[in-house]
N, C-alpha and C positions, 0 to 999 in steps of 0.2 A: 306790314310796319308801316305806321302812320307819318306824317310829314315832320311831328317833332322829333321822330326818333331818327329820321333821314337826317336831320339837321344835326343832332347830337352825332351820328355816325360821321358826316362829312367834316366837323368841328373836331372830332379826335383823330381822323386821317390826317387833317391839314396841319394839326399840332403835332404828330408825330413825325410828317414829313420836314416839320420846321425843325425840330429838334434831331433829326437826321443831317439835315444840312447844317445845322449848327457846329454839331459835335463832330461831324465828317474830317478826317484829317485830308491835308493835301497829298495827291498821291506821288508817290515815288516816279522818277523819270521811266517811261516804257523802254526806251531806247537803252539807257544803262544797264537796266535788268536784262534784257535780252541779250546784251552784249555778254554779261556776267555768265548767263546759262548757257550761251553759245560756248563758252570757252570750257564749260563743265561737260559739252558734250565730247570731248576730245579722249575723255576715257573714264573708265569707273572714278567717283568720289571714294577716298578710303573712309568708310564707316566706322566710328571710333577711334579715327586717325590710324586704323590699321592695327599692327602687333607688334610690341605690347601695347593694348588699346590706352588712347588718352596717356600719350608718354611721348617726350621729346625723340626718344627713340624710333617711335612707331611713326611720327611726323616725317623723319629723315628717311625712314625705309619707304614710307609712301613715295616721298620725291623722288627717289631712285628707282623706284618701280615705274616711274611715269604717271603716276595721278596727276591730274590737274588741280588738285584739292583735296581738303580732308574735312570730315565732319566732326566735331570733338563737343563735350557735353560740359556745361557750366555748372560748377558746385561750388559751396562755402563752407569754411571750417568753423568751429566753434567761435573762433575771434574774428569772423568776416574776413579771411583772406579769400579772395577769388582763386580755384583751383581748376582743374581738369578731373572728372570723375562721373561715370554714369549712373552707378546703383548709390542708395542711401547710405550702403556701409561698404566698408573698406574690405570686407571679408574676402569676397570672390576675385580681387584682381591684386591683393597685396598678400603679403605674409602676417599680415596684423588682423585686429577683429573690432567692430564697434562702428557705431553710427557718425559718419564724417561731423555731421552737427554737434557732436559731442568730444570731438576731437580739437585740438587745437593746431595750429600750422607747424609750430614746431615738433609736436608729436607724430603728426599723420607724415612729416617730411623725412621722420627718421624709417619709415617702412620701404621694404622694397616692392614696386610695381613691377618689376621686371618678370625673368624667368629663373629657372634654377640655374641657367649659366651666366646671366646677365644682372647687374641692379641698376634700378631705375627709381628716382625718386618723383614723386608726384610733381607736376609740373603747375606754376602759377600760371592764369591768364595771360599775363603780361609777357611771361619767357614763351609761352606758346605761339602768340600773336607773333612776337619779334622774329623766333625762328622762321615762321610761316611768311614773314615780311622779306627775310634775308633769302629764302628760298623761292620767293614769287608764287606760293602756293595760295588757292583759295581757301575761305575758311567759312564753313558751314557752323556757323555758333549756336547750338541748341541750350535756350533757357527751358528749364524745367520747373525749378522753385527759387522761392526767393527773389520774386520778380522785381521789388524796388531795388534790391542790392545789387541785381545783375544789370539793370538799365543802369546805374551809377557807374559801375564798373566797367562796362562795356563803353558808354560814352567817355569816360574819363580816359582810357585806353586810345580811342580813336582820336580825341581832338590831340593828344600829346604826340600822335604820329597818323597824321593825315594820309599817309601813304597806304594807310589800311583800309580807308575808304572804299576802296576799289576792289580790295581783295575780301570784305568780310560781308557775309549776309548773316542777319539774326534770324534763328527761327524757332518755331515754338508750336506746341499744339493749342496754346492759351490764346484765345484773341485779346484778352486783357494786357499780357506780357508784351504783345506787338504793340497794342494802342499806347501802351505807357513807354516804349521804346522809342516809338516814330514821333509822339508828342515830345519827347526830351530831345531829339536830334533827328529832324525829318530827312538829314541827307544819309542816314544809315539805311540800307537796303536790307528789306524784310520778307520772310516768307513763312507763310502758314502751312504745317503739317497736319496732315488729316489721315485717319483712321477708320474704316467703314463702321467698325464696333466700339467706337471708343466709349461709348456708356454701359454698354453690355459688358464690356471687360471690367469697369470699374463696379459694376455692380453683381460680379462673379458670374456672370451668365444666367443661365437657368436655373442654377442651382439654389436660388433664393426662394422664388415664387413667381406664378405665372404674371401678377400683376406688375411686379418687379421688373421683369425681362419684358414685359410688353412696355411698359412706362421707358425702358432703356432704349428698347427700340424705335419707338417715337422720337426719343431725343436724338438718335444718331440721324434719322429721317429728316429731322428738322434743321440740325446741322449740317446737313449736306444741301438742304434747300438754300440757308442761308448764305452758303458760302458762294454756290452756284449763282444767286440772285442779288447780293447787295453786301455781305460781310467784307469782302476783299475790298470792295471799293470804299466800303466805311472806314476801313483800317488804312487806305491808301497803300496797300501792299500788292504788287505784280507778280509774285512767287507762290505757285501754290506746290506743296510738297505731299500727294496723295500716297497711300499703301501702293505697292505695286498690282495686287491685286485687284484694285479699284481701277489701274489702268489697263490691266491686261482684258477686265470683264468690262471695260467701257462703261464703267458705273456711274463716272463723272460726266461724259461726255468727250467726245474726240478732242484730239490735239489742236484740230482747226478751231474747232469752237471756243476753245480758251486764247488761243491765237488773237482770233478775232476781238476778244474783250480787253486784249491787252495782257493777257495772263500767260507767264512761261512756266513749263511743268517741269518738276525735278521730282522723280520716283524713288522708293525705298524698299526694301533691301534686297537687291537684285543678284543673289549668288549663284544662280544656274546657268550654266554656259548657254543653254537654250534659249533662257528668257533673256540674257544679255545681249544675243544676236538679235531678239525680235526689237529691244529697247533702241540699239544703237542704229540696226539698219534699217528695219521697217517703220517703227515709231518716230525714231530720231528722237528720243527724249532723253534727257541726261539722267543718271542714276548713282545712285550709293550702293556699295558692295564691300564685303567682309574680304573679298579678292580682287586687287587691282586688276591683276590679269584678264583681259576680257575673254580669252580663251579656256579658262580654268573655272572648275565648279568649287566654290569656298567649301573646305572641309565643313563634316558634317556638323560637329559640334557648333560652328558660327550660323548653322541653320536655326540654332535653338535661339537666338539671340532675340530679343524683341526691341524695337525702337525706344 
């Protein structure tokens, strides 16, 4: 490589660094994030707001069982009403069927999201946040789809009720969603969810082709490298939510490594009693669980849940 090539390489590196510095968001206060996570360590966070999942009844039950907070999933109806729902369809969690994106709020509100003995309607984001504020529960609010609508809806709710700023953290697998959220309101606490095989799962594993699987594995490695080295700083995010296997296998580095970088860890979904003890007593890491009781293993059907 001759001098001209070195000059070009140096110029490219300098330009990339300048772009990074120009687009980088201001960091969320490390102290506030640590205080938030410290409170979460008091007990398991109710994954999908407990049971019935993503309902007001589930939120109340989680509070009664001693959970310091709940994790809920944000979704939107056909007419862009912000509600709580994990799946793309209402089939699994209600007595109806169809994609949420093809149902109006009036239509989906008529469905029962409870169980055989109780009736629960789908809650709006505003209703859920208002209840969590009344119960003084932390909220891990996951954004999956509809990033622009999600950013607008969340920012509007928090600005109209400033007390929620200390209770809500917006979490997502998607760095772009987090960037948009923090750019819209830098006072909102955010966290990045990380799974060790994100791209492998999206490519349906090794059933496509060797090349597809290899490329997916390379993408997963690259994402982990970015998270460890620069992505969280670029987003101004101080919370990381790795899958529990990554924590147990020390795939991302120790808790002290992240603490030294000002990053707090919260893991998911920890359902086995032995794993709960490890997270709480040995590793001292906050975690999400389908069973709020730290001494109980979640029923087997909840072990099948994917985040």
